[in-house]
Backbone as CSV, one residue per row, in Angstrom:
resi,resn,N_x,N_y,N_z,CA_x,CA_y,CA_z,C_x,C_y,C_z
1,MET,-107.077,27.512,-72.575,-106.197,26.462,-72.115,-104.777,27.011,-71.961
2,ILE,-104.147,26.713,-70.849,-102.793,27.185,-70.567,-101.800,26.120,-71.016
3,GLU,-100.820,26.546,-71.833,-99.800,25.609,-72.302,-98.637,25.577,-71.331
4,LYS,-98.100,24.421,-71.161,-96.955,24.244,-70.279,-95.682,24.483,-71.084
5,THR,-94.804,25.379,-70.618,-93.579,25.703,-71.343,-92.336,25.248,-70.595
6,ASP,-92.488,24.258,-69.720,-91.335,23.753,-68.977,-90.357,23.076,-69.923
7,LYS,-89.069,23.159,-69.564,-88.039,22.493,-70.339,-88.078,21.001,-70.030
8,PRO,-87.658,20.182,-70.983,-87.585,18.746,-70.707,-86.634,18.479,-69.533
9,LYS,-86.908,17.406,-68.809,-86.082,17.064,-67.651,-84.643,16.840,-68.080
10,GLY,-83.702,17.290,-67.276,-82.292,17.080,-67.550,-81.628,18.218,-68.301
11,ILE,-82.397,19.132,-68.862,-81.811,20.261,-69.584,-81.786,21.465,-68.646
12,ARG,-80.583,21.978,-68.428,-80.427,23.130,-67.538,-80.068,24.352,-68.362
13,SER,-80.406,25.504,-67.828,-80.097,26.748,-68.536,-78.597,27.029,-68.480
14,GLN,-78.134,27.854,-69.400,-76.726,28.241,-69.441,-76.305,28.903,-68.129
15,GLY,-77.173,29.755,-67.585,-76.874,30.434,-66.322,-76.695,29.456,-65.179
16,SER,-77.513,28.420,-65.160,-77.412,27.397,-64.121,-76.092,26.639,-64.231
17,ARG,-75.693,26.312,-65.454,-74.408,25.611,-65.659,-73.244,26.501,-65.257
18,ASN,-73.304,27.775,-65.607,-72.224,28.699,-65.255,-72.108,28.863,-63.745
19,ARG,-73.238,28.960,-63.076,-73.245,29.107,-61.616,-72.626,27.866,-60.959
20,THR,-73.016,26.699,-61.432,-72.468,25.448,-60.904,-70.965,25.372,-61.149
21,LYS,-70.533,25.773,-62.338,-69.114,25.765,-62.676,-68.339,26.720,-61.760
22,GLY,-68.894,27.888,-61.490,-68.248,28.857,-60.608,-68.147,28.356,-59.181
23,HIS,-69.230,27.764,-58.687,-69.204,27.227,-57.322,-68.204,26.080,-57.212
24,GLY,-68.135,25.254,-58.253,-67.169,24.151,-58.262,-65.738,24.659,-58.229
25,ALA,-65.461,25.713,-58.988,-64.114,26.295,-58.994,-63.774,26.887,-57.625
26,GLU,-64.735,27.545,-56.990,-64.494,28.088,-55.643,-64.149,26.961,-54.676
27,ARG,-64.905,25.884,-54.712,-64.629,24.738,-53.826,-63.263,24.126,-54.144
28,HIS,-62.913,24.045,-55.423,-61.619,23.490,-55.838,-60.461,24.287,-55.225
29,TYR,-60.513,25.613,-55.371,-59.410,26.434,-54.864,-59.403,26.509,-53.335
30,ALA,-60.567,26.480,-52.701,-60.609,26.451,-51.233,-59.943,25.175,-50.729
31,SER,-60.262,24.058,-51.342,-59.662,22.781,-50.966,-58.153,22.793,-51.227
32,PHE,-57.762,23.308,-52.390,-56.342,23.389,-52.733,-55.576,24.205,-51.699
33,LEU,-56.104,25.378,-51.321,-55.416,26.237,-50.359,-55.344,25.591,-48.974
34,ARG,-56.412,24.897,-48.565,-56.383,24.208,-47.269,-55.284,23.153,-47.242
35,LYS,-55.089,22.433,-48.352,-54.057,21.398,-48.434,-52.656,21.990,-48.556
36,LEU,-52.580,23.238,-48.991,-51.299,23.889,-49.234,-50.490,24.075,-47.958
37,GLY,-51.162,24.343,-46.855,-50.415,24.514,-45.615,-51.213,25.197,-44.535
38,LYS,-50.575,25.340,-43.398,-51.216,25.865,-42.200,-51.762,27.280,-42.371
39,ALA,-51.124,28.092,-43.204,-51.558,29.481,-43.378,-52.984,29.581,-43.911
40,PHE,-53.424,28.586,-44.672,-54.754,28.636,-45.281,-55.647,27.475,-44.841
41,ASP,-55.336,26.838,-43.717,-56.092,25.644,-43.310,-57.541,25.927,-42.929
42,LYS,-57.902,27.193,-42.734,-59.292,27.562,-42.409,-60.043,28.121,-43.621
43,CYS,-59.433,28.086,-44.793,-60.026,28.669,-45.999,-61.399,28.066,-46.293
44,LYS,-62.373,28.941,-46.548,-63.734,28.529,-46.887,-64.250,29.437,-48.000
45,THR,-65.252,28.944,-48.728,-65.876,29.813,-49.724,-66.687,30.869,-48.981
46,SER,-66.783,32.037,-49.553,-67.516,33.109,-48.866,-69.018,32.816,-48.833
47,ARG,-69.510,31.985,-49.754,-70.915,31.585,-49.686,-71.177,30.828,-48.387
48,GLN,-70.179,30.062,-47.938,-70.309,29.292,-46.706,-69.987,30.136,-45.477
49,ALA,-69.016,31.020,-45.585,-68.479,31.683,-44.398,-69.002,33.092,-44.141
50,SER,-69.218,33.905,-45.191,-69.502,35.307,-44.934,-70.216,35.980,-46.103
51,ARG,-71.421,36.396,-45.858,-72.177,37.106,-46.894,-71.517,38.457,-47.211
52,LEU,-70.926,39.097,-46.212,-70.268,40.389,-46.413,-69.098,40.255,-47.391
53,HIS,-68.303,39.201,-47.238,-67.205,38.967,-48.171,-67.755,38.685,-49.574
54,ASP,-68.777,37.865,-49.638,-69.379,37.513,-50.919,-69.901,38.767,-51.629
55,ASP,-70.559,39.644,-50.884,-71.077,40.892,-51.451,-69.964,41.842,-51.886
56,SER,-68.765,41.647,-51.333,-67.632,42.508,-51.677,-66.800,41.944,-52.824
57,GLY,-67.229,40.833,-53.389,-66.504,40.252,-54.513,-65.364,39.349,-54.091
58,ILE,-65.315,38.984,-52.820,-64.282,38.081,-52.318,-64.898,36.689,-52.232
59,ASP,-64.328,35.722,-52.971,-64.912,34.389,-53.031,-64.366,33.424,-51.986
60,LEU,-63.149,33.679,-51.486,-62.554,32.796,-50.488,-62.223,33.585,-49.230
61,CYS,-62.638,33.057,-48.081,-62.389,33.711,-46.786,-61.233,33.036,-46.057
62,PHE,-60.658,33.779,-45.122,-59.555,33.303,-44.277,-58.328,32.985,-45.133
63,THR,-58.012,33.902,-46.046,-56.861,33.751,-46.933,-55.923,34.949,-46.813
64,ASP,-55.844,35.534,-45.616,-54.953,36.686,-45.432,-53.543,36.291,-45.845
65,PRO,-52.848,37.091,-46.582,-53.023,38.498,-46.918,-53.683,38.741,-48.282
66,PHE,-54.572,37.841,-48.724,-55.172,37.982,-50.043,-56.691,38.101,-49.973
67,ASN,-57.254,38.907,-50.870,-58.686,38.906,-51.178,-58.788,38.224,-52.535
68,ILE,-59.426,37.055,-52.580,-59.407,36.231,-53.790,-60.787,36.174,-54.443
69,GLN,-60.824,36.503,-55.730,-62.014,36.374,-56.574,-61.734,35.255,-57.574
70,ILE,-62.681,34.322,-57.722,-62.522,33.195,-58.641,-63.432,33.403,-59.854
71,LYS,-62.868,33.195,-61.023,-63.638,33.190,-62.265,-63.410,31.843,-62.922
72,ALA,-64.482,31.233,-63.426,-64.359,29.908,-64.032,-64.989,29.901,-65.410
73,GLY,-64.390,29.116,-66.286,-64.951,28.937,-67.614,-64.569,30.043,-68.573
74,ARG,-65.268,30.042,-69.674,-65.024,31.050,-70.712,-65.748,32.329,-70.302
75,GLN,-65.023,33.378,-70.107,-65.597,34.639,-69.632,-65.556,35.663,-70.756
76,LYS,-66.644,35.751,-71.499,-66.712,36.770,-72.549,-66.755,38.137,-71.885
77,GLY,-65.928,39.019,-72.338,-65.955,40.379,-71.827,-65.336,40.550,-70.455
78,LEU,-64.585,39.544,-69.974,-63.931,39.677,-68.676,-62.823,40.722,-68.773
79,VAL,-62.925,41.756,-67.951,-61.880,42.768,-67.859,-61.349,42.682,-66.432
80,VAL,-60.192,42.068,-66.293,-59.636,41.774,-64.970,-59.440,43.051,-64.164
81,SER,-58.997,44.120,-64.801,-58.780,45.372,-64.064,-60.093,45.875,-63.459
82,ASN,-61.212,45.683,-64.152,-62.513,46.075,-63.601,-62.882,45.213,-62.404
83,GLU,-62.580,43.922,-62.469,-62.865,43.020,-61.349,-62.041,43.395,-60.121
84,LEU,-60.756,43.694,-60.334,-59.888,44.095,-59.217,-60.357,45.420,-58.615
85,SER,-60.744,46.342,-59.470,-61.251,47.632,-59.009,-62.542,47.461,-58.219
86,LYS,-63.405,46.567,-58.687,-64.675,46.305,-57.996,-64.424,45.765,-56.587
87,ILE,-63.484,44.821,-56.462,-63.156,44.283,-55.138,-62.694,45.416,-54.226
88,ASP,-61.780,46.238,-54.729,-61.237,47.351,-53.940,-62.348,48.302,-53.486
89,THR,-63.218,48.681,-54.410,-64.318,49.598,-54.099,-65.281,49.002,-53.083
90,GLU,-65.691,47.752,-53.307,-66.667,47.103,-52.423,-66.098,46.855,-51.027
91,VAL,-64.823,46.505,-50.949,-64.201,46.289,-49.634,-64.169,47.597,-48.861
92,LYS,-63.789,48.686,-49.523,-63.768,49.996,-48.844,-65.158,50.407,-48.391
93,LYS,-66.168,50.062,-49.170,-67.545,50.425,-48.842,-68.106,49.564,-47.702
94,ASN,-67.771,48.279,-47.669,-68.418,47.336,-46.760,-67.689,47.053,-45.444
95,PHE,-66.390,47.305,-45.380,-65.636,46.926,-44.184,-65.196,48.148,-43.382
96,PRO,-65.201,48.033,-42.048,-64.692,49.119,-41.196,-63.199,49.342,-41.440
97,SER,-62.732,50.518,-41.096,-61.363,50.935,-41.413,-60.278,50.108,-40.729
98,ASN,-60.610,49.366,-39.685,-59.578,48.600,-38.981,-59.504,47.136,-39.440
99,TYR,-60.251,46.745,-40.452,-60.257,45.354,-40.907,-59.104,45.096,-41.883
100,PRO,-58.481,43.910,-41.795,-57.326,43.606,-42.658,-57.682,43.503,-44.141
101,GLU,-58.952,43.229,-44.473,-59.350,43.115,-45.877,-59.034,44.384,-46.663
102,LEU,-58.997,45.523,-45.974,-58.702,46.793,-46.650,-57.251,46.868,-47.125
103,HIS,-56.379,46.088,-46.508,-54.947,46.146,-46.847,-54.456,44.888,-47.545
104,ASN,-55.367,43.926,-47.753,-54.983,42.684,-48.424,-54.713,42.912,-49.902
105,ILE,-53.989,41.973,-50.486,-53.689,41.997,-51.913,-54.875,41.382,-52.654
106,ASN,-55.440,42.132,-53.591,-56.579,41.649,-54.381,-56.069,40.856,-55.570
107,ILE,-56.564,39.613,-55.703,-56.177,38.814,-56.862,-57.420,38.186,-57.481
108,VAL,-57.345,37.966,-58.781,-58.388,37.252,-59.518,-57.746,35.997,-60.084
109,ILE,-58.347,34.842,-59.790,-57.901,33.580,-60.363,-58.923,33.191,-61.426
110,HIS,-58.449,33.050,-62.648,-59.341,32.668,-63.749,-58.981,31.253,-64.179
111,ARG,-59.923,30.332,-63.939,-59.739,28.938,-64.351,-60.512,28.738,-65.646
112,LYS,-59.774,28.758,-66.748,-60.396,28.684,-68.069,-60.741,27.238,-68.431
113,ASP,-61.763,27.081,-69.265,-62.084,25.775,-69.810,-61.078,25.453,-70.909
114,PRO,-60.498,24.261,-70.882,-59.553,23.928,-71.953,-60.236,23.685,-73.294
115,GLY,-61.504,23.334,-73.272,-62.214,23.047,-74.511,-62.231,21.549,-74.769
116,ARG,-63.071,21.164,-75.679,-63.204,19.744,-75.993,-61.949,19.188,-76.636
117,GLY,-61.558,18.002,-76.180,-60.436,17.308,-76.785,-59.072,17.854,-76.411
118,ARG,-58.999,18.748,-75.444,-57.714,19.336,-75.039,-57.567,19.196,-73.538
119,LYS,-56.396,18.779,-73.097,-56.152,18.647,-71.669,-55.808,20.006,-71.080
120,ARG,-56.160,20.186,-69.815,-55.846,21.422,-69.104,-54.323,21.549,-68.969
121,ASN,-53.808,22.761,-69.200,-52.378,22.996,-69.018,-52.170,24.185,-68.079
122,ALA,-50.929,24.526,-67.826,-50.597,25.590,-66.860,-51.175,26.940,-67.265
123,TYR,-51.429,27.160,-68.545,-51.917,28.453,-69.019,-53.440,28.581,-68.944
124,ASP,-54.095,27.535,-68.476,-55.552,27.574,-68.307,-55.951,28.103,-66.929
125,GLU,-54.978,28.316,-66.058,-55.233,28.896,-64.730,-54.314,30.107,-64.570
126,ILE,-54.919,31.273,-64.550,-54.169,32.528,-64.522,-54.507,33.309,-63.254
127,VAL,-53.468,33.833,-62.599,-53.650,34.682,-61.418,-53.279,36.101,-61.820
128,SER,-54.181,37.057,-61.530,-53.947,38.459,-61.902,-54.016,39.348,-60.672
129,MET,-53.189,40.382,-60.685,-53.196,41.390,-59.621,-52.653,42.691,-60.194
130,THR,-52.838,43.777,-59.461,-52.283,45.050,-59.907,-50.778,45.064,-59.663
131,PHE,-50.091,45.950,-60.353,-48.649,46.069,-60.156,-48.341,46.510,-58.729
132,ASP,-49.142,47.435,-58.180,-48.942,47.877,-56.790,-49.056,46.706,-55.817
133,ASP,-50.032,45.818,-56.048,-50.174,44.643,-55.194,-49.010,43.668,-55.390
134,PHE,-48.508,43.596,-56.607,-47.333,42.764,-56.884,-46.133,43.264,-56.074
135,ILE,-45.946,44.571,-56.029,-44.853,45.168,-55.240,-45.055,44.867,-53.750
136,LYS,-46.313,44.989,-53.268,-46.613,44.647,-51.863,-46.211,43.204,-51.564
137,LEU,-46.532,42.321,-52.488,-46.215,40.901,-52.310,-44.704,40.681,-52.255
138,ILE,-43.985,41.326,-53.148,-42.519,41.219,-53.150,-41.937,41.714,-51.845
139,LYS,-42.461,42.838,-51.344,-41.936,43.410,-50.087,-42.213,42.510,-48.879
140,ARG,-43.247,41.676,-48.969,-43.574,40.758,-47.866,-42.702,39.516,-47.873
141,THR,-41.970,39.298,-48.949,-41.077,38.132,-49.035,-39.652,38.568,-48.757
142,ASP,-38.743,37.629,-48.779,-37.327,37.937,-48.526,-36.537,38.137,-49.807
143,ILE,-37.228,38.464,-50.893,-36.564,38.616,-52.182,-35.660,39.840,-52.198
144,LEU,-36.140,40.952,-51.657,-35.364,42.201,-51.712,-34.370,42.308,-50.585
């Protein structure tokens, strides 16, 4: 006799919850950027727009001059420098030399869970980039 080992209805695996949380965060930031202004009005998640971008670690498309990776929730072992390096490596591997993605600023947005009983604050959403990319960003503005 074969025993059924299905989970009770309504209980999802941790991986399923994490995936849903990540997709929700991607949709949140895509919507936010579209509302931000004309420069990002075509912003879409890479799952919707481009498998090549998704495979390169870029979660949001049509966000020039940025390559954006979204992380959501509690990320045990998240090393932001490794994520930024991965984007850089994958973009160089996957895109032809004349594509703007090769020269875009790589950023990681980490939307942390505030935890039970605590409201989200400004420190629960962190944007990270390399110092070289920070300098590129400064040079593109009228600060200097």
